C-alpha positions as CSV (number, residue, x, y, z in Angstrom):
1,M,72.5,71.9,-28.9
2,Q,70.7,74.3,-26.5
3,I,73.1,77.1,-27.6
4,H,72.5,76.4,-31.3
5,N,68.7,76.3,-30.7
6,K,68.9,79.8,-29.1
7,I,70.8,81.0,-32.2
8,F,68.2,79.4,-34.5
9,A,65.4,81.0,-32.6
10,E,66.7,84.3,-34.1
11,A,68.5,83.3,-37.3
12,D,67.9,80.8,-40.1
13,V,71.5,79.9,-40.6
14,I,75.0,80.2,-39.0
15,V,77.6,81.5,-41.4
16,T,81.3,80.5,-40.8
17,P,84.4,80.0,-42.8
18,T,84.6,76.4,-44.1
19,T,88.0,75.9,-42.5
20,G,90.0,77.8,-39.9
21,M,92.9,78.2,-42.4
22,T,93.8,77.4,-45.9
23,A,95.9,74.3,-46.7
24,Y,99.4,74.2,-45.1
25,S,102.5,72.6,-46.6
26,I,103.1,69.0,-45.9
27,S,106.6,68.2,-44.7
28,K,108.7,65.8,-46.7
29,N,108.9,63.5,-43.7
30,A,105.2,63.1,-43.8
31,L,105.2,61.8,-47.3
32,K,106.5,58.4,-46.2
33,T,104.7,57.9,-42.9
34,G,101.8,60.3,-42.9
35,E,101.3,63.4,-40.7
36,L,99.7,63.9,-37.4
37,D,99.6,67.7,-37.1
38,Y,97.1,68.2,-34.3
39,V,97.5,72.0,-34.2
40,N,96.8,72.6,-37.9
41,G,94.4,69.7,-38.1
42,G,92.4,71.2,-35.2
43,T,92.4,74.6,-36.9
44,I,91.2,73.2,-40.2
45,I,88.2,71.4,-38.7
46,R,87.3,74.1,-36.1
47,Y,84.1,75.2,-37.8
48,Q,82.8,71.7,-38.7
49,I,82.9,70.2,-35.3
50,A,79.6,71.5,-33.9
51,G,77.6,70.6,-37.0
52,N,79.1,67.1,-37.1
53,F,78.5,66.3,-33.5
54,L,75.0,67.8,-33.4
55,G,74.0,66.4,-36.8
56,L,73.1,69.8,-38.2
57,P,72.9,70.1,-42.0
58,A,75.5,72.3,-43.6
59,I,76.7,73.3,-47.1
60,T,79.9,74.9,-48.2
61,I,80.5,77.1,-51.3
62,P,83.8,78.5,-52.7
63,V,84.1,82.2,-52.3
64,G,87.6,83.1,-53.4
65,Y,91.3,82.5,-52.9
66,D,94.0,83.6,-50.4
67,K,97.2,85.4,-51.4
68,A,98.8,82.1,-52.2
69,G,96.0,81.1,-54.6
70,L,94.5,78.5,-52.2
71,P,90.7,78.2,-52.1
72,I,88.6,79.7,-49.4
73,G,85.1,78.4,-48.6
74,L,82.0,79.7,-46.8
75,Q,79.9,77.4,-44.7
76,F,76.2,77.7,-43.9
77,I,74.9,75.6,-41.0
78,G,71.2,75.2,-40.6
79,K,68.7,74.0,-38.1
80,P,67.5,70.4,-38.3
81,W,65.7,69.6,-41.5
82,S,66.6,72.9,-43.2
83,E,68.4,71.4,-46.2
84,P,66.1,73.2,-48.7
85,T,66.9,76.6,-47.2
86,L,70.6,75.8,-47.3
87,M,70.4,74.7,-50.9
88,H,68.6,77.8,-52.0
89,L,71.0,80.0,-50.1
90,A,74.0,78.3,-51.7
91,F,72.5,78.5,-55.1
92,A,71.8,82.3,-54.7
93,M,75.4,82.9,-53.5
């Protein structure tokens, strides 16, 4: 939290991709038993971990698509109690 507090002393929000990659194909084997893909799973949640563990508010907006047509999101992470700022920023985007 100390690192994030230093960032928020100079910035109102932290801007990151929503996920570390777009969706990956699910193998046929996973359709029956589920999938435990730790490499891709870790990459997907990479940018949400700090906010979730620290309880920071965040909002995500769609910003486009990759070459395969899969959606790409942009995430704004705010300091504690900055939900109004995040909502205004997301609406403006």
